[in-house]
PyMOL commands that place a pseudoatom at each C-alpha (Angstrom):
pseudoatom trace, name=CA, resn=UNK, resi=1, chain=A, elem=C, hetatm=0, pos=[18.605, 6.241, -13.383]
pseudoatom trace, name=CA, resn=UNK, resi=2, chain=A, elem=C, hetatm=0, pos=[14.713, 6.064, -13.417]
pseudoatom trace, name=CA, resn=UNK, resi=3, chain=A, elem=C, hetatm=0, pos=[13.547, 6.110, -10.103]
pseudoatom trace, name=CA, resn=UNK, resi=4, chain=A, elem=C, hetatm=0, pos=[10.215, 8.270, -10.425]
pseudoatom trace, name=CA, resn=UNK, resi=5, chain=A, elem=C, hetatm=0, pos=[7.676, 5.197, -11.932]
pseudoatom trace, name=CA, resn=UNK, resi=6, chain=A, elem=C, hetatm=0, pos=[3.921, 4.628, -11.792]
pseudoatom trace, name=CA, resn=UNK, resi=7, chain=A, elem=C, hetatm=0, pos=[4.069, 2.840, -8.761]
pseudoatom trace, name=CA, resn=UNK, resi=8, chain=A, elem=C, hetatm=0, pos=[5.858, 5.634, -6.380]
pseudoatom trace, name=CA, resn=UNK, resi=9, chain=A, elem=C, hetatm=0, pos=[3.374, 8.598, -7.828]
pseudoatom trace, name=CA, resn=UNK, resi=10, chain=A, elem=C, hetatm=0, pos=[0.084, 6.112, -6.920]
pseudoatom trace, name=CA, resn=UNK, resi=11, chain=A, elem=C, hetatm=0, pos=[1.493, 4.759, -3.693]
pseudoatom trace, name=CA, resn=UNK, resi=12, chain=A, elem=C, hetatm=0, pos=[-0.726, 2.795, -1.325]
pseudoatom trace, name=CA, resn=UNK, resi=13, chain=A, elem=C, hetatm=0, pos=[-1.576, 3.105, 2.554]
pseudoatom trace, name=CA, resn=UNK, resi=14, chain=A, elem=C, hetatm=0, pos=[-1.312, -0.513, 4.319]
pseudoatom trace, name=CA, resn=UNK, resi=15, chain=A, elem=C, hetatm=0, pos=[-4.577, -0.976, 6.729]
pseudoatom trace, name=CA, resn=UNK, resi=16, chain=A, elem=C, hetatm=0, pos=[-3.607, -3.639, 8.964]
pseudoatom trace, name=CA, resn=UNK, resi=17, chain=A, elem=C, hetatm=0, pos=[-6.729, -5.355, 10.635]
pseudoatom trace, name=CA, resn=UNK, resi=18, chain=A, elem=C, hetatm=0, pos=[-6.662, -7.914, 13.752]
pseudoatom trace, name=CA, resn=UNK, resi=19, chain=A, elem=C, hetatm=0, pos=[-8.248, -10.905, 12.505]
pseudoatom trace, name=CA, resn=UNK, resi=20, chain=A, elem=C, hetatm=0, pos=[-9.031, -14.528, 13.838]
pseudoatom trace, name=CA, resn=UNK, resi=21, chain=A, elem=C, hetatm=0, pos=[-8.442, -18.199, 14.093]
pseudoatom trace, name=CA, resn=UNK, resi=22, chain=A, elem=C, hetatm=0, pos=[-11.082, -18.388, 11.456]
pseudoatom trace, name=CA, resn=UNK, resi=23, chain=A, elem=C, hetatm=0, pos=[-9.157, -17.215, 8.568]
pseudoatom trace, name=CA, resn=UNK, resi=24, chain=A, elem=C, hetatm=0, pos=[-7.465, -19.818, 6.762]
pseudoatom trace, name=CA, resn=UNK, resi=25, chain=A, elem=C, hetatm=0, pos=[-3.953, -18.157, 6.797]
pseudoatom trace, name=CA, resn=UNK, resi=26, chain=A, elem=C, hetatm=0, pos=[-2.029, -16.590, 9.406]
pseudoatom trace, name=CA, resn=UNK, resi=27, chain=A, elem=C, hetatm=0, pos=[-1.826, -13.217, 7.077]
pseudoatom trace, name=CA, resn=UNK, resi=28, chain=A, elem=C, hetatm=0, pos=[-4.549, -12.697, 4.448]
pseudoatom trace, name=CA, resn=UNK, resi=29, chain=A, elem=C, hetatm=0, pos=[-3.974, -9.715, 1.938]
pseudoatom trace, name=CA, resn=UNK, resi=30, chain=A, elem=C, hetatm=0, pos=[-6.140, -7.569, -0.042]
pseudoatom trace, name=CA, resn=UNK, resi=31, chain=A, elem=C, hetatm=0, pos=[-6.809, -4.785, -2.299]
pseudoatom trace, name=CA, resn=UNK, resi=32, chain=A, elem=C, hetatm=0, pos=[-9.513, -2.103, -1.368]
pseudoatom trace, name=CA, resn=UNK, resi=33, chain=A, elem=C, hetatm=0, pos=[-9.914, 0.467, -3.705]
pseudoatom trace, name=CA, resn=UNK, resi=34, chain=A, elem=C, hetatm=0, pos=[-7.077, 3.115, -2.961]
pseudoatom trace, name=CA, resn=UNK, resi=35, chain=A, elem=C, hetatm=0, pos=[-5.386, 1.046, -0.110]
pseudoatom trace, name=CA, resn=UNK, resi=36, chain=A, elem=C, hetatm=0, pos=[-4.422, -2.497, 0.728]
pseudoatom trace, name=CA, resn=UNK, resi=37, chain=A, elem=C, hetatm=0, pos=[-5.871, -4.849, 3.629]
pseudoatom trace, name=CA, resn=UNK, resi=38, chain=A, elem=C, hetatm=0, pos=[-4.024, -7.061, 5.826]
pseudoatom trace, name=CA, resn=UNK, resi=39, chain=A, elem=C, hetatm=0, pos=[-5.278, -9.331, 8.240]
pseudoatom trace, name=CA, resn=UNK, resi=40, chain=A, elem=C, hetatm=0, pos=[-3.603, -11.203, 10.706]
pseudoatom trace, name=CA, resn=UNK, resi=41, chain=A, elem=C, hetatm=0, pos=[-4.604, -13.905, 13.274]
pseudoatom trace, name=CA, resn=UNK, resi=42, chain=A, elem=C, hetatm=0, pos=[-2.888, -13.008, 16.469]
pseudoatom trace, name=CA, resn=UNK, resi=43, chain=A, elem=C, hetatm=0, pos=[-2.518, -16.288, 17.449]
pseudoatom trace, name=CA, resn=UNK, resi=44, chain=A, elem=C, hetatm=0, pos=[-0.548, -17.177, 14.478]
pseudoatom trace, name=CA, resn=UNK, resi=45, chain=A, elem=C, hetatm=0, pos=[1.258, -13.723, 13.752]
pseudoatom trace, name=CA, resn=UNK, resi=46, chain=A, elem=C, hetatm=0, pos=[2.376, -10.575, 15.541]
pseudoatom trace, name=CA, resn=UNK, resi=47, chain=A, elem=C, hetatm=0, pos=[1.404, -7.189, 13.790]
pseudoatom trace, name=CA, resn=UNK, resi=48, chain=A, elem=C, hetatm=0, pos=[5.372, -6.793, 13.212]
pseudoatom trace, name=CA, resn=UNK, resi=49, chain=A, elem=C, hetatm=0, pos=[5.267, -9.930, 11.296]
pseudoatom trace, name=CA, resn=UNK, resi=50, chain=A, elem=C, hetatm=0, pos=[2.142, -9.107, 9.159]
pseudoatom trace, name=CA, resn=UNK, resi=51, chain=A, elem=C, hetatm=0, pos=[3.154, -5.347, 8.499]
pseudoatom trace, name=CA, resn=UNK, resi=52, chain=A, elem=C, hetatm=0, pos=[6.659, -6.525, 7.235]
pseudoatom trace, name=CA, resn=UNK, resi=53, chain=A, elem=C, hetatm=0, pos=[5.494, -9.737, 5.231]
pseudoatom trace, name=CA, resn=UNK, resi=54, chain=A, elem=C, hetatm=0, pos=[2.647, -7.255, 3.523]
pseudoatom trace, name=CA, resn=UNK, resi=55, chain=A, elem=C, hetatm=0, pos=[5.406, -4.857, 2.711]
pseudoatom trace, name=CA, resn=UNK, resi=56, chain=A, elem=C, hetatm=0, pos=[7.487, -7.395, 0.999]
pseudoatom trace, name=CA, resn=UNK, resi=57, chain=A, elem=C, hetatm=0, pos=[4.543, -9.311, -0.586]
pseudoatom trace, name=CA, resn=UNK, resi=58, chain=A, elem=C, hetatm=0, pos=[3.391, -5.894, -2.430]
pseudoatom trace, name=CA, resn=UNK, resi=59, chain=A, elem=C, hetatm=0, pos=[6.571, -4.752, -3.151]
pseudoatom trace, name=CA, resn=UNK, resi=60, chain=A, elem=C, hetatm=0, pos=[7.270, -8.030, -5.072]
pseudoatom trace, name=CA, resn=UNK, resi=61, chain=A, elem=C, hetatm=0, pos=[4.056, -7.096, -6.739]
pseudoatom trace, name=CA, resn=UNK, resi=62, chain=A, elem=C, hetatm=0, pos=[5.321, -3.373, -7.631]
pseudoatom trace, name=CA, resn=UNK, resi=63, chain=A, elem=C, hetatm=0, pos=[3.067, -1.556, -5.071]
pseudoatom trace, name=CA, resn=UNK, resi=64, chain=A, elem=C, hetatm=0, pos=[4.581, 1.099, -3.085]
pseudoatom trace, name=CA, resn=UNK, resi=65, chain=A, elem=C, hetatm=0, pos=[3.584, 1.193, 0.414]
pseudoatom trace, name=CA, resn=UNK, resi=66, chain=A, elem=C, hetatm=0, pos=[3.231, 4.891, 1.593]
pseudoatom trace, name=CA, resn=UNK, resi=67, chain=A, elem=C, hetatm=0, pos=[2.262, 4.371, 5.094]
pseudoatom trace, name=CA, resn=UNK, resi=68, chain=A, elem=C, hetatm=0, pos=[0.928, 1.636, 7.419]
pseudoatom trace, name=CA, resn=UNK, resi=69, chain=A, elem=C, hetatm=0, pos=[-1.970, 2.217, 9.332]
pseudoatom trace, name=CA, resn=UNK, resi=70, chain=A, elem=C, hetatm=0, pos=[-3.249, 0.151, 12.280]
pseudoatom trace, name=CA, resn=UNK, resi=71, chain=A, elem=C, hetatm=0, pos=[-7.028, -0.120, 12.265]
pseudoatom trace, name=CA, resn=UNK, resi=72, chain=A, elem=C, hetatm=0, pos=[-8.875, -0.546, 16.057]
pseudoatom trace, name=CA, resn=UNK, resi=73, chain=A, elem=C, hetatm=0, pos=[-4.997, -1.015, 17.792]
pseudoatom trace, name=CA, resn=UNK, resi=74, chain=A, elem=C, hetatm=0, pos=[-3.660, 0.653, 20.804]
pseudoatom trace, name=CA, resn=UNK, resi=75, chain=A, elem=C, hetatm=0, pos=[-3.405, 4.134, 20.022]
pseudoatom trace, name=CA, resn=UNK, resi=76, chain=A, elem=C, hetatm=0, pos=[0.489, 4.884, 20.934]
pseudoatom trace, name=CA, resn=UNK, resi=77, chain=A, elem=C, hetatm=0, pos=[1.114, 1.500, 18.719]
pseudoatom trace, name=CA, resn=UNK, resi=78, chain=A, elem=C, hetatm=0, pos=[-0.794, 3.077, 15.779]
pseudoatom trace, name=CA, resn=UNK, resi=79, chain=A, elem=C, hetatm=0, pos=[1.152, 6.520, 15.814]
pseudoatom trace, name=CA, resn=UNK, resi=80, chain=A, elem=C, hetatm=0, pos=[4.173, 4.924, 16.151]
pseudoatom trace, name=CA, resn=UNK, resi=81, chain=A, elem=C, hetatm=0, pos=[3.382, 2.091, 13.629]
pseudoatom trace, name=CA, resn=UNK, resi=82, chain=A, elem=C, hetatm=0, pos=[2.670, 5.186, 11.023]
pseudoatom trace, name=CA, resn=UNK, resi=83, chain=A, elem=C, hetatm=0, pos=[5.359, 7.229, 11.685]
pseudoatom trace, name=CA, resn=UNK, resi=84, chain=A, elem=C, hetatm=0, pos=[8.169, 4.270, 11.411]
pseudoatom trace, name=CA, resn=UNK, resi=85, chain=A, elem=C, hetatm=0, pos=[6.448, 3.156, 8.145]
pseudoatom trace, name=CA, resn=UNK, resi=86, chain=A, elem=C, hetatm=0, pos=[7.085, 6.844, 6.409]
pseudoatom trace, name=CA, resn=UNK, resi=87, chain=A, elem=C, hetatm=0, pos=[10.636, 6.198, 7.268]
pseudoatom trace, name=CA, resn=UNK, resi=88, chain=A, elem=C, hetatm=0, pos=[10.650, 2.692, 5.542]
pseudoatom trace, name=CA, resn=UNK, resi=89, chain=A, elem=C, hetatm=0, pos=[10.888, 1.040, 8.962]
pseudoatom trace, name=CA, resn=UNK, resi=90, chain=A, elem=C, hetatm=0, pos=[9.817, -2.013, 10.147]
pseudoatom trace, name=CA, resn=UNK, resi=91, chain=A, elem=C, hetatm=0, pos=[8.699, -1.833, 14.076]
pseudoatom trace, name=CA, resn=UNK, resi=92, chain=A, elem=C, hetatm=0, pos=[9.825, -4.764, 15.876]
pseudoatom trace, name=CA, resn=UNK, resi=93, chain=A, elem=C, hetatm=0, pos=[8.676, -5.247, 19.542]
pseudoatom trace, name=CA, resn=UNK, resi=94, chain=A, elem=C, hetatm=0, pos=[11.844, -7.617, 20.816]
pseudoatom trace, name=CA, resn=UNK, resi=95, chain=A, elem=C, hetatm=0, pos=[12.262, -9.368, 24.375]
pseudoatom trace, name=CA, resn=UNK, resi=96, chain=A, elem=C, hetatm=0, pos=[16.176, -9.859, 23.254]
pseudoatom trace, name=CA, resn=UNK, resi=97, chain=A, elem=C, hetatm=0, pos=[18.654, -8.613, 25.782]
pseudoatom trace, name=CA, resn=UNK, resi=98, chain=A, elem=C, hetatm=0, pos=[20.382, -7.049, 23.167]
pseudoatom trace, name=CA, resn=UNK, resi=99, chain=A, elem=C, hetatm=0, pos=[17.955, -3.925, 22.575]
pseudoatom trace, name=CA, resn=UNK, resi=100, chain=A, elem=C, hetatm=0, pos=[18.230, -2.086, 25.750]
pseudoatom trace, name=CA, resn=UNK, resi=101, chain=A, elem=C, hetatm=0, pos=[16.716, 1.136, 24.682]
pseudoatom trace, name=CA, resn=UNK, resi=102, chain=A, elem=C, hetatm=0, pos=[15.086, 2.018, 20.953]
pseudoatom trace, name=CA, resn=UNK, resi=103, chain=A, elem=C, hetatm=0, pos=[16.900, 1.584, 17.802]
pseudoatom trace, name=CA, resn=UNK, resi=104, chain=A, elem=C, hetatm=0, pos=[17.384, 1.564, 14.253]
pseudoatom trace, name=CA, resn=UNK, resi=105, chain=A, elem=C, hetatm=0, pos=[19.431, -1.048, 12.720]
pseudoatom trace, name=CA, resn=UNK, resi=106, chain=A, elem=C, hetatm=0, pos=[19.847, -1.402, 8.728]
pseudoatom trace, name=CA, resn=UNK, resi=107, chain=A, elem=C, hetatm=0, pos=[19.939, -4.845, 8.296]
pseudoatom trace, name=CA, resn=UNK, resi=108, chain=A, elem=C, hetatm=0, pos=[21.882, -5.241, 5.239]
pseudoatom trace, name=CA, resn=UNK, resi=109, chain=A, elem=C, hetatm=0, pos=[22.803, -3.268, 2.025]
pseudoatom trace, name=CA, resn=UNK, resi=110, chain=A, elem=C, hetatm=0, pos=[19.552, -2.461, 0.740]
pseudoatom trace, name=CA, resn=UNK, resi=111, chain=A, elem=C, hetatm=0, pos=[18.257, 0.667, 2.549]
pseudoatom trace, name=CA, resn=UNK, resi=112, chain=A, elem=C, hetatm=0, pos=[14.486, -0.615, 2.745]
pseudoatom trace, name=CA, resn=UNK, resi=113, chain=A, elem=C, hetatm=0, pos=[15.685, -3.097, 4.940]
pseudoatom trace, name=CA, resn=UNK, resi=114, chain=A, elem=C, hetatm=0, pos=[15.625, -1.458, 8.366]
pseudoatom trace, name=CA, resn=UNK, resi=115, chain=A, elem=C, hetatm=0, pos=[13.739, -1.759, 11.301]
pseudoatom trace, name=CA, resn=UNK, resi=116, chain=A, elem=C, hetatm=0, pos=[13.158, -0.115, 14.506]
pseudoatom trace, name=CA, resn=UNK, resi=117, chain=A, elem=C, hetatm=0, pos=[13.914, -2.190, 17.550]
pseudoatom trace, name=CA, resn=UNK, resi=118, chain=A, elem=C, hetatm=0, pos=[11.896, -1.546, 20.805]
pseudoatom trace, name=CA, resn=UNK, resi=119, chain=A, elem=C, hetatm=0, pos=[12.483, -3.473, 23.856]
pseudoatom trace, name=CA, resn=UNK, resi=120, chain=A, elem=C, hetatm=0, pos=[9.099, -5.014, 25.390]
pseudoatom trace, name=CA, resn=UNK, resi=121, chain=A, elem=C, hetatm=0, pos=[7.690, -3.186, 27.617]
pseudoatom trace, name=CA, resn=UNK, resi=122, chain=A, elem=C, hetatm=0, pos=[9.050, 0.355, 26.602]
pseudoatom trace, name=CA, resn=UNK, resi=123, chain=A, elem=C, hetatm=0, pos=[6.697, 3.224, 26.692]
pseudoatom trace, name=CA, resn=UNK, resi=124, chain=A, elem=C, hetatm=0, pos=[5.321, 3.544, 22.936]
pseudoatom trace, name=CA, resn=UNK, resi=125, chain=A, elem=C, hetatm=0, pos=[5.048, 7.058, 23.229]
pseudoatom trace, name=CA, resn=UNK, resi=126, chain=A, elem=C, hetatm=0, pos=[8.399, 7.374, 24.386]
pseudoatom trace, name=CA, resn=UNK, resi=127, chain=A, elem=C, hetatm=0, pos=[9.374, 5.278, 21.481]
pseudoatom trace, name=CA, resn=UNK, resi=128, chain=A, elem=C, hetatm=0, pos=[7.969, 7.178, 19.271]
pseudoatom trace, name=CA, resn=UNK, resi=129, chain=A, elem=C, hetatm=0, pos=[9.679, 10.410, 20.685]
pseudoatom trace, name=CA, resn=UNK, resi=130, chain=A, elem=C, hetatm=0, pos=[12.998, 8.777, 20.164]
pseudoatom trace, name=CA, resn=UNK, resi=131, chain=A, elem=C, hetatm=0, pos=[12.169, 7.406, 16.451]
pseudoatom trace, name=CA, resn=UNK, resi=132, chain=A, elem=C, hetatm=0, pos=[13.733, 10.706, 14.517]
pseudoatom trace, name=CA, resn=UNK, resi=133, chain=A, elem=C, hetatm=0, pos=[17.065, 10.426, 16.685]
pseudoatom trace, name=CA, resn=UNK, resi=134, chain=A, elem=C, hetatm=0, pos=[17.333, 6.791, 16.390]
pseudoatom trace, name=CA, resn=UNK, resi=135, chain=A, elem=C, hetatm=0, pos=[16.488, 7.334, 12.440]
pseudoatom trace, name=CA, resn=UNK, resi=136, chain=A, elem=C, hetatm=0, pos=[19.314, 9.898, 12.095]
pseudoatom trace, name=CA, resn=UNK, resi=137, chain=A, elem=C, hetatm=0, pos=[21.746, 8.255, 14.571]
pseudoatom trace, name=CA, resn=UNK, resi=138, chain=A, elem=C, hetatm=0, pos=[21.321, 4.741, 11.732]
pseudoatom trace, name=CA, resn=UNK, resi=139, chain=A, elem=C, hetatm=0, pos=[20.986, 7.012, 8.390]
pseudoatom trace, name=CA, resn=UNK, resi=140, chain=A, elem=C, hetatm=0, pos=[22.326, 10.419, 9.126]
pseudoatom trace, name=CA, resn=UNK, resi=141, chain=A, elem=C, hetatm=0, pos=[22.933, 11.645, 5.390]
pseudoatom trace, name=CA, resn=UNK, resi=142, chain=A, elem=C, hetatm=0, pos=[19.304, 11.152, 4.590]
pseudoatom trace, name=CA, resn=UNK, resi=143, chain=A, elem=C, hetatm=0, pos=[17.823, 12.346, 8.080]
pseudoatom trace, name=CA, resn=UNK, resi=144, chain=A, elem=C, hetatm=0, pos=[19.547, 15.828, 6.972]
pseudoatom trace, name=CA, resn=UNK, resi=145, chain=A, elem=C, hetatm=0, pos=[18.181, 15.831, 3.660]
pseudoatom trace, name=CA, resn=UNK, resi=146, chain=A, elem=C, hetatm=0, pos=[14.736, 14.852, 4.857]
pseudoatom trace, name=CA, resn=UNK, resi=147, chain=A, elem=C, hetatm=0, pos=[15.110, 17.610, 7.356]
pseudoatom trace, name=CA, resn=UNK, resi=148, chain=A, elem=C, hetatm=0, pos=[15.654, 19.986, 4.853]
pseudoatom trace, name=CA, resn=UNK, resi=149, chain=A, elem=C, hetatm=0, pos=[12.276, 18.555, 2.845]
pseudoatom trace, name=CA, resn=UNK, resi=150, chain=A, elem=C, hetatm=0, pos=[10.223, 19.497, 5.573]
pseudoatom trace, name=CA, resn=UNK, resi=151, chain=A, elem=C, hetatm=0, pos=[11.501, 23.048, 5.809]
pseudoatom trace, name=CA, resn=UNK, resi=152, chain=A, elem=C, hetatm=0, pos=[10.919, 23.549, 2.011]
pseudoatom trace, name=CA, resn=UNK, resi=153, chain=A, elem=C, hetatm=0, pos=[7.348, 22.165, 2.753]
pseudoatom trace, name=CA, resn=UNK, resi=154, chain=A, elem=C, hetatm=0, pos=[6.885, 24.796, 5.506]
pseudoatom trace, name=CA, resn=UNK, resi=155, chain=A, elem=C, hetatm=0, pos=[8.090, 27.253, 3.428]
pseudoatom trace, name=CA, resn=UNK, resi=156, chain=A, elem=C, hetatm=0, pos=[5.838, 26.482, 0.479]
pseudoatom trace, name=CA, resn=UNK, resi=157, chain=A, elem=C, hetatm=0, pos=[2.973, 26.809, 2.748]
pseudoatom trace, name=CA, resn=UNK, resi=158, chain=A, elem=C, hetatm=0, pos=[1.896, 23.223, 1.999]
pseudoatom trace, name=CA, resn=UNK, resi=159, chain=A, elem=C, hetatm=0, pos=[1.348, 24.084, -2.039]
pseudoatom trace, name=CA, resn=UNK, resi=160, chain=A, elem=C, hetatm=0, pos=[3.751, 20.960, -3.009]
pseudoatom trace, name=CA, resn=UNK, resi=161, chain=A, elem=C, hetatm=0, pos=[3.382, 18.652, 0.067]
pseudoatom trace, name=CA, resn=UNK, resi=162, chain=A, elem=C, hetatm=0, pos=[2.752, 15.927, -2.841]
pseudoatom trace, name=CA, resn=UNK, resi=163, chain=A, elem=C, hetatm=0, pos=[5.730, 16.417, -4.861]
pseudoatom trace, name=CA, resn=UNK, resi=164, chain=A, elem=C, hetatm=0, pos=[7.719, 16.838, -1.759]
pseudoatom trace, name=CA, resn=UNK, resi=165, chain=A, elem=C, hetatm=0, pos=[6.944, 14.060, -0.260]
pseudoatom trace, name=CA, resn=UNK, resi=166, chain=A, elem=C, hetatm=0, pos=[7.327, 11.353, -2.827]
pseudoatom trace, name=CA, resn=UNK, resi=167, chain=A, elem=C, hetatm=0, pos=[11.043, 13.088, -3.183]
pseudoatom trace, name=CA, resn=UNK, resi=168, chain=A, elem=C, hetatm=0, pos=[11.349, 12.304, 0.360]
pseudoatom trace, name=CA, resn=UNK, resi=169, chain=A, elem=C, hetatm=0, pos=[10.276, 8.411, -0.261]
pseudoatom trace, name=CA, resn=UNK, resi=170, chain=A, elem=C, hetatm=0, pos=[12.432, 8.085, -3.102]
pseudoatom trace, name=CA, resn=UNK, resi=171, chain=A, elem=C, hetatm=0, pos=[15.681, 9.297, -1.325]
pseudoatom trace, name=CA, resn=UNK, resi=172, chain=A, elem=C, hetatm=0, pos=[14.832, 6.812, 1.249]
pseudoatom trace, name=CA, resn=UNK, resi=173, chain=A, elem=C, hetatm=0, pos=[14.254, 4.321, -0.722]
pseudoatom trace, name=CA, resn=UNK, resi=174, chain=A, elem=C, hetatm=0, pos=[17.056, 4.829, -3.252]
pseudoatom trace, name=CA, resn=UNK, resi=175, chain=A, elem=C, hetatm=0, pos=[19.653, 6.163, -0.706]
pseudoatom trace, name=CA, resn=UNK, resi=176, chain=A, elem=C, hetatm=0, pos=[20.799, 8.410, -3.404]
pseudoatom trace, name=CA, resn=UNK, resi=177, chain=A, elem=C, hetatm=0, pos=[19.935, 12.057, -3.069]
pseudoatom trace, name=CA, resn=UNK, resi=178, chain=A, elem=C, hetatm=0, pos=[21.732, 13.369, -5.848]
pseudoatom trace, name=CA, resn=UNK, resi=179, chain=A, elem=C, hetatm=0, pos=[20.485, 10.414, -8.264]
pseudoatom trace, name=CA, resn=UNK, resi=180, chain=A, elem=C, hetatm=0, pos=[16.867, 11.430, -7.181]
pseudoatom trace, name=CA, resn=UNK, resi=181, chain=A, elem=C, hetatm=0, pos=[17.416, 14.823, -7.338]
pseudoatom trace, name=CA, resn=UNK, resi=182, chain=A, elem=C, hetatm=0, pos=[18.726, 14.577, -11.000]
pseudoatom trace, name=CA, resn=UNK, resi=183, chain=A, elem=C, hetatm=0, pos=[16.094, 12.740, -11.840]
pseudoatom trace, name=CA, resn=UNK, resi=184, chain=A, elem=C, hetatm=0, pos=[13.451, 14.960, -10.968]
pseudoatom trace, name=CA, resn=UNK, resi=185, chain=A, elem=C, hetatm=0, pos=[15.144, 17.889, -12.491]
pseudoatom trace, name=CA, resn=UNK, resi=186, chain=A, elem=C, hetatm=0, pos=[15.274, 15.792, -15.742]
pseudoatom trace, name=CA, resn=UNK, resi=187, chain=A, elem=C, hetatm=0, pos=[11.443, 15.215, -16.124]
pseudoatom trace, name=CA, resn=UNK, resi=188, chain=A, elem=C, hetatm=0, pos=[10.986, 18.942, -14.978]
pseudoatom trace, name=CA, resn=UNK, resi=189, chain=A, elem=C, hetatm=0, pos=[12.728, 19.819, -18.220]
pseudoatom trace, name=CA, resn=UNK, resi=190, chain=A, elem=C, hetatm=0, pos=[11.068, 17.451, -20.099]
pseudoatom trace, name=CA, resn=UNK, resi=191, chain=A, elem=C, hetatm=0, pos=[7.770, 18.634, -19.220]
pseudoatom trace, name=CA, resn=UNK, resi=192, chain=A, elem=C, hetatm=0, pos=[8.609, 22.265, -19.656]
pseudoatom trace, name=CA, resn=UNK, resi=193, chain=A, elem=C, hetatm=0, pos=[9.959, 21.238, -23.119]
pseudoatom trace, name=CA, resn=UNK, resi=194, chain=A, elem=C, hetatm=0, pos=[6.603, 19.489, -24.026]
pseudoatom trace, name=CA, resn=UNK, resi=195, chain=A, elem=C, hetatm=0, pos=[4.547, 22.121, -22.738]
pseudoatom trace, name=CA, resn=UNK, resi=196, chain=A, elem=C, hetatm=0, pos=[6.827, 25.036, -24.895]
pseudoatom trace, name=CA, resn=UNK, resi=197, chain=A, elem=C, hetatm=0, pos=[6.409, 22.418, -28.024]
pseudoatom trace, name=CA, resn=UNK, resi=198, chain=A, elem=C, hetatm=0, pos=[2.586, 22.646, -27.408]
pseudoatom trace, name=CA, resn=UNK, resi=199, chain=A, elem=C, hetatm=0, pos=[1.773, 25.868, -27.044]
pseudoatom trace, name=CA, resn=UNK, resi=200, chain=A, elem=C, hetatm=0, pos=[4.604, 27.335, -29.784]
pseudoatom trace, name=CA, resn=UNK, resi=201, chain=A, elem=C, hetatm=0, pos=[2.227, 29.265, -32.503]
pseudoatom trace, name=CA, resn=UNK, resi=202, chain=A, elem=C, hetatm=0, pos=[1.768, 27.362, -35.949]
pseudoatom trace, name=CA, resn=UNK, resi=203, chain=A, elem=C, hetatm=0, pos=[2.623, 28.639, -39.184]
pseudoatom trace, name=CA, resn=UNK, resi=204, chain=A, elem=C, hetatm=0, pos=[-0.284, 30.391, -41.286]
pseudoatom trace, name=CA, resn=UNK, resi=205, chain=A, elem=C, hetatm=0, pos=[-0.062, 28.102, -44.498]
for i in range(1, 205): cmd.bond("trace and resi %d" % i, "trace and resi %d" % (i + 1))
show_as sticks, trace
zoom trace
């Protein structure tokens, strides 16, 4: 198993902007330095669709998305999208009769294909508050590991947040915590061995 990749180490944030009908396509995507920008025409696409399609497009190009940030959107909606994206969840506001309260549903066997469904006109700040429980209900094993990682971050007082965040993202993507830990430990042993070999004294001629 090889789960730690250059793409994961250098994951990019996705910034979602509201465009207009003058843009040639409903959703435009481009890279800008260390992040990606998606611009959508609200007459032809919803922010839900724009974020989902942009993530799929970037994934096909080997680019991992660390978080989705809505630019110049409603404050509660922005907070909700960002929190959901960190759990690899798409967000869909729906008027469908079968969604009566916020719920996370895994669409297929692929753990990255999960959606946080929110009924239309539901209070978004309440939906944000419900997100952890909704996620834990849909993926209880992964939620427990993420709680342990959050506690480890607190215990380490922020010293290894980036490494732990990467481990959390890998667990979310693979649905295989044991495999992720084995891979991280393997890399750790390899790095230590390389450092030991590099610092070994050379024999005198």
